[in-house]
N, C-alpha and C positions, 0 to 999 in steps of 0.2 A: 078640105082644101079651101083656102081663102083667096078671093079675087079682089084686088084693090085697083081703083081707077084714078089715074092722074088726068092727063089729057088724052090718055090711051089706056087700054086694058092690059094689065100684067098679071100673069098667073104664076103663083109660087108653089113649087112642088117639093114635097118632103124628100129627105135623103133616102138612099136605097142601100140594101145589103148591110144593115146594122148588125154587128156581131160583138159579143162579149166573150173574151178569152182570158182564162186564168193564166197569167204569164209567170207568176212566182207566188210564194206564200203570201196570201192576203193581198194580191195585186191583180187588177183587172185591166185588160187592154180593150178599150172601146174603139171600134173602127167602123166606118161607113164610107159611102161614095156619093158624090153629087148626083142628083137626078139627071139623067141624060136629056130629059125633055126641058130642063130649065134653060131659059134664054139668058145669055151672058150679057151682051151689049155693053153698056157703060154702068152696069149696076155693081154694087159691092155685096158679095155673098159671104155670110158668116153662119155659124151654127150655134144654136142654143141647146145646151146640155143640162138635163135635170136628173140628178141622182135621187131616187125615191127611198132606197134602203141599201145598207143598214143605217146610214146617216144621211139625212136630207141635205142636198147641196145643189146649187144652180150657178152656172157660169156660161160664158160664150167664148167661142174660139173660131179662128179662120181655118184651122187645120181640119183634117178629116179623121183624126184619131186623138185619143186622150188616154192617159194612164192614171188610174186612181188606186189608192191603197185603202183597203177596208177589210174588216173582219168578215169572212165569207161563210162561216159555219151556218148562218141562218139565211143564206142566199144574198142575191144582189139584183137590183132592178134599176133600169135607166131609160130615159126618153130623150130623143134628139129630134130637132126640127130645123128647117132652113130659115135664115133671116135674110131678107133682101132689102138693102139700104140704097136709097136714092135721095141725094141732097139731105134734107132734114126729115124725110119720111122713111118709115120702117114697115116692112111687110113680113108676115110670118106664115109658114106652112102649117099643116097638121103635124102632130107628133108621130114618130115611129117609136115602138116600144120593144124592149128585149129584157130578159132576166136570166139569172143563173139560179138554179134550184138549190135549196139547202143541202148541206153535206149529209150523206146518209148515216144512219146509226139509230140505235134504240133510245127512247126518251130517258133522260136523267142518267145517262151513262158517261157523259162528258164531265170533265173536271169542273170544280167550282172554287171560288175564293182564290183565284190566281193572283199572286203578288210577286213583283220582281224588284230587285234593288241592284244598282251598279255602284262600283267604287273605282276611283282612280288610284293605281298602285304607285309605289315609289319610282318604278321604271316607266311611268307615264302610259301604261296600258290600262285597259278597263276590264274589270272582272264583273261577272253577272251571277246573281243567285236568285232562283225562283222557287216558290213554294205553292202548293195547291192542296185541295181536298178531293178525294175520289167522289164521283157522282153517287147519289143515293141509290140509283138503280144499277150501279156497276157490280158485277159478280166479284167474288173474293179472288178469283184467279186473274183479274184484269191487270194487264201490264200497260202502263202509260209511257209514252216516248215524247220528249220535248225537242223542238227545233226553234232556233232563233234566226231571223233574217234582218240584216242591216244593209241597207242599200241593195247591192247586187249579190251580197255574200250570204249563204245559208249554211248553218252548221247544226249537227245533231249533238245532243248532250251525251257525254260519256261517263259522267260522275253523278250517280243518283244516290239518294237516301230513301230508305224504304220504311213502310209502316209495319205493324205487327202481322199483317196478312201478306207481307212481302211485296206490296204494291209501291211503285215509285211515287213519292210525294214531294221530293225536292230535287233540284238540279243545280250544279255549280259549274261555272266556267271560270277558271282562274285567269285565263287570257281570252279576249275576244277581238273581233275586228272592228269594234265600235271606236270611232274617232273621238278622243276626249276633248278636242278643240271645237267640234261642231256644236251648234246651238239649236236646240229644239228639233233635232232629227227624230224620226220614228223608229222604234224597235218593235218588230213583229214577233210575237210568241205563238207558236202552233203546237198543240198537244193532241196527238191521236192515241189510239190504244188497240189492244187485241184481247180477246177472251174466247174460250171454248163454248161459252153459253149465251153470248149476246154480241151483237155488232156494236162496237164502241163509237159513239159520235165524236168527231173531232171538235176541237175548240180553238178559237183564235182571239187574240187580244193585242191591241196596239198600245205602246207606252211611249210617252214623250221622253227623249233621252235624258234631259236635265231634270225632269220632274221626279224621276225614280233614283237619282243619284244620292247616295249616302255620303254627305260631305265629310272630308277628313277633319281630324281634330286640329285646332290651331297649334302651332309649334312654338317652342322656346318661350313659354309664358314666364315673365319675370315680374315680381312684385316687391316693392320696398316702400319704406316710410320716409317722408321728407317733412319734418316738423309735424304739423297736424294733418298732412295730406297723405293719402295712399296713392301711389303711382304704379300703374301696370302697363306693360307692353307685351306684344306677342307678334309672331309672324303668321302670314296667311296660311291656310291649309295647303297640302300638296295638291296642285291644280295648275293647268295651263292658263287659267284666267288670271288677270291682274288683281291686285289687292282691292281695287275699287269695286270689284264685283261681289264682295262679300259683306255681310253684316254679322254682328256678334251679339251674344247674350252673356252678360257678366253676372255671375252668381256670387253674392256676398253674404256670409253667415256670421253673425256676431255670437261668438261662443259664450260671452258673458251674459248677454240679455236674451239670447235666443231669437233675435230678430233676423228675418231673411229678406233679401232684396234680389230681384232679377232685373237688370238694367239693359236696355237695347242700345247698342253702340254701332255706328257705321264706320268707324276707323279702328285701327289696331293699336291704339294707345288710349289711356284713360287716367283721369285724375279725380279724386273724390275726397272731400273733407270727412274725417272719421273721428271717433272717440279713441284717443291714443291710449287710454287706460284699459281698453278691451283687446281681446285677441280675436282674430278673424280667420275663417277659412275661405278660400277663393277658388273658383273654377270658371272656365270660359268655353263656349262652344260656337260653331259657325254654321252659316247657311248661305245660299246664293242670294244675290241682291242686284237689281237693275239689269245686269248683263244678260241674264237668261232666266228661264222658269225656275221658281223656287223648288229646291229638292227636299230631302229629309235632313233635319238638323243633325249635325255631327254628335258624337258622344261628347260628354264633358271631359275637359282636360283633367289631369291629375290634380289632387287637392294640394294647394299651397297655403301654409299658415304664416300669418304675420301679426305682430303685436307682442304685448307682454307675455312672458313665458310662465303663466300661472298653471296650477293644476287644473286640468280641464274636466276631470272626473270628480264630482262632489262626493261620491261614495268612497273613493279611495282616500280623499282628504279626511272624511269623517272617521274612517277606520284607523288612519294614522294617528289622529288626535286621541281616540279612545285607547289605542295601544299605549301611547306615551303616558296618558293619565293613569291608566291601570298600573303600569310599572312604578310610577312615582308614588302612588298610594301604598302599594305593597312595601316599598322601601321605607316610607315614613312610619308605617305600622311596626315594621321590624325594629327600627331604631328606638321607638318609644317602648316597646316590650323589653328590649335589652337594658335600657336605662332603669326601668322600674322592676326588674327581676320577675317580670310576669311569666317568662318562659319556665323558670324553675317552679313557680306556683302552679302553673297549668300542667306542667309535665315533671312531677317530682321523680327523683332517682328510684329505680326499682330495687328493693332489698334483696340481699343474697338469699338463696333458698336454704332452708334448715336441713341439717344432716340427719336423715332418718335411718342411717345405717350405724350399727353398733361398732365401737372401736375394738378391734381384735386384740390390742395390747394395752389395756388400761393401766396395769401395774407399772409397766416400764414408763408410761407417760407421766404418772404421778411422781415416780422416783426422779425422773428427769427434772420435773418442775421443782421438787424439794431441794435438789442439789443446786439447782440454778439459783434458788432464792437464798439459800444459805451462803453461797459464794458471793452473791451480790451484797448480803448483809456484812460479811466479813470485810469485803473490799471497801464498803462504805465506812465501817468503823475505823479501819486503818487510815483511810484518807482523812477522816475527821481528826484523829490523833495527830497526824502530821501537821494539820492546819493549826491546831491549838498550840503545839510546840513552837511553831514559827511565830505566833503571836507573843508568846512569853519571851522569846529571845529578843524580839524587837522592843519590848517594854524596857527590859534591862539593858 
């Protein structure tokens, strides 16, 4: 206790009945009372509050209570003292101290690597998705349960994804009570658990609302050429924030040269001088800017192509040229071979096979040949005589 002397002696007493009460998930109510022995007179009385853990913080207040939000799984510790103000002079009492013990549970059984992401849906609601890893000391039968708190609302997860030991390792809320228009509010995540073989230690973590938002993709991306300039426009992502609250990255890939560019842009339109003989692929993504804490970059928009419509795959182009060249070569060879009768020389006709079987009627065959020959001879003589007679008549 400190005593300060002005023109008279003043004694400053510390507050009494300091209590720390867990009033909600990761929320502590600090409450105390003025010391009944403290003289009032014309002094101003305030209170100096110092949070020692889990996150150091110091502030003063004229109230006799204070609410702080903090992760409590490793405990909470705070000091409070009286401040007596008179004109430009300030007097302080001794500190009074109080603490909350760490939450019970076996070591290394609480979850690790907790990560959460929010998204703003088309209907202007906020979804929440969290993932974590089981503690190294957690038995295989451990069941984890997740709760989130936003302002005064608390909700338990109903949609879990499990690992190979059937332990919950992911949670999804398709709709939450998170206000998409609020800036930098805190989201409290609390995960406890149960097991037949060990007491599972709870775990709490605080997330800044905008810092874990996965920003939506920019909408209606339009790209066209105007002489030697590339012009691109798009609409801001689905969000209650105005367009001035976003920044963008513009990804430009030259399919001809292979050059890549990522350009940061603060507006939702863009003009760039390009090589009009090349073909380009273009994508855009977005993130928060100025208005609130930066979140996670959105996914890239769908690829848009602009520029000359050349074959983009050199392998396909080479195969096409080889195919045409091969066909032309075969056709030319065939024509040359046809002109020079090379085919008949390379592939002569196959002779008829000899008759190895004896003729069963040789005599009749010879007789038929003799008759035919004689008939042909007689017919030939007769024709010759008629021709000679015709010549003699014409002479005379």
